[in-house]
C-alpha positions, 0 to 999 in steps of 0.5 A: 275221556269215557270212564265206563259211561259217556259222561266224564263220571267214572265207575269205581269197581270196589275190590278190583285189583289188576296186576300188570306183568312185563314180558322180559323177553319182549322188553329185551327185544325192544332194547336196540330200538330204545338205545337208538332213540337219543336226544341231542345230548346222546341220552335215551329219549322217545323224542325222535319217535314222537316227532313223527307221531305227534303231528298225526294226533289232533285235538277235537272240539265239538258243538251240538244239541242233545235231546233231554228226555223227561225225568219222569215216565208218566203213564200215557193216560195221565200225561195230559195232567203234566204237560211240563214233564212230557216234552223233550227239550234240546240242550246245547253242549260243547265237548273236547276229545282227541283223534288220529289222522290215518290217511293224510291224502284223504284227510281221514281222522279216527276218534271215538263215537262218544266224542262226536255223538250228536255233534253239529260242528266239529273242529280239528286242531293240529299240533302246529296250531292249524285248525280245520272243520271236519265232517262225520263220515260215519260212526259205530256206537257198539265199538265206540269208533267214528270216522271224520274227514277234514275239509280244505286241508293240506300237508297232513301227517298220518299215523301208520297202523301196526300190521304185526298184530303181535302185541304182548303183555309187557310191551312198551306203549305211549299214549297221546291225547288232549287231557282236560283240554290242556293240549298235546300230552304224552304219557308212557307205560306198558300193555297191562292186559289184552282181550279185556271184556265184560267191562260194560263200557261198550256193547262190543269189547276186546280192549287193550289195557294199559297203565299209561296215564289216560284222562278225560279228553284223551278219548280218541287219542293214540296208543302207539308202540316204540316204532311210532305205529298205532296199536289202539285208540284210547277210549276209557278209564277205570277210576273213582273220580274220573281221573287216572289210576293206571287202568286205561283201555284202548280199542285194538287196531285190528278192530279199528281197521275193520270198522274204519273200512266199513265206515269209509265204504258205507258210512256205517258198520254192516255187521255180519252174523255167524249164527252161533250161541255159546258160553265161556270155556270153563275148566270142567267143560274143557276136561269133559270134551278132552280139550287141554287148552284153557282158552276158547269159545264153547258152542252150545247152539247153532242157528238153522241155515246160519253161516256156522251151520253152512260151514259145518260148525256143530254144538259142542265145538270149541272155537279156538281161533279167528283168522289164524289168531287165537281167541281167549273167550266167547266174548272175544269171538263175538267182538271179532265177528261183530266188526266184520261185515256181512259177506266177509269170509272168516277162517275159524279154528275148531276143536272137536273129538280130539282133533283140530279143524279149520273151517271157513264161514261166510257171514250173513246179514242180520235178521234182527236189529235193536238199540243203536243199530236200529237208531242208525237207520233213523233216530226215530227207531231208537228203542225199537227192535226190528226183524225181517218178516217172513212174508216180506217187510220189516216187523216191529217186534218190540217198542219202548213207550218212550221212543219217538217211534211210539209217539209217532204212532208205531206199535208192536206187531206193525209190519213196514212194507214200503217207504215212499211207495218203494216196496221193502222186504228186509231190514237192508231194504229199509236201511237203503230206502231211508239212507236215500231219503235222509233229511226228507220226510218219509211216508211208511206204509204199515200193515197192522193186522187187517188194516193198512195205514200210512205214517209220516216220519219227520225229516231227521 
């Protein structure tokens, strides 16, 4: 289980108290369903529901190698003096986690990115003892989701998505996973909060918070409602020693569906951009703009020629809803937009000058990528910021001296103009060329000022 880091170490937030309140009306609605769940003795039980759910939740074990970088960042001019500290090393590792079968016919399993990151071998164990190898179709570090596909499988059980999208604080939920490698384990609780952001667990956050017990190894496991439908993928906990203290987080199914659809089609998430900058809506901002609500995203700036400008969104607007669903914050707006692909159309609810408006924006392709997004093109570009060059090509606008790209000879200001003699004009062109030659040696044509040179990238 991920505890605010990709390791099993949890980060304690001193003085943080979260109080979960149960929605009485929602609990009342659930009573007929609970009463219908009885064991053989006629006593109330979740067992009938779990019989259909547990076969769809799997245990995942992985093996792989991970690059261990030098502990010391020695200036380049002195590195020859300390060769033992300059070279990265490969370290073998093993890890355990959980996953959920979401398509029994195709053998698709969804789990967390951090469970299968750097994995060379992935083994899936079903609740009935059967085991299969699996292939990683794609993963997204920003949402911490990954899609796997089983090999040579038969007779699988899939878990249906909750399509209602109407979770409320106080709804009963059940968490299923493989804590500490013990095997299938079921715990129960309620939804403690929705739309949790700003926790610095991942780059894109819109978490469900629950008090159902979640521990290390539960990563990638299922959070289900009392109908046995998937409402979230368990991903992180808040605890002083990596153990459960009743504060766990799951990725909501609305985000899962969007990310998985892109991973199925492209093997990666091709994010779209809205082209807005903004801030959280404060009571003072709401009052000054005549807005009676307390939730929403305040727009401070519009990018020229971006999707927002073309849709008619203006600075000073308050975005209140995405595709008909109310949002609580700018962080939630960002999370919703970031999981939709380039070219997707999104309906946005706005408040402007005392009026409620609805506009439709068509998300555009990003013009700059950095961090793990750049690393998804090739691991060589981890630590590099790439941007579309206005005269065609892809410019390196920032580069870490500790990156592989820097060690290979790339520098800030370089413009990549072709890959293996294929001309490129945009980041997407670069992505397409590298994906077609994956596992091969690539030659990049570089424009550096008035000089043209070629750099060879090793197979990755």
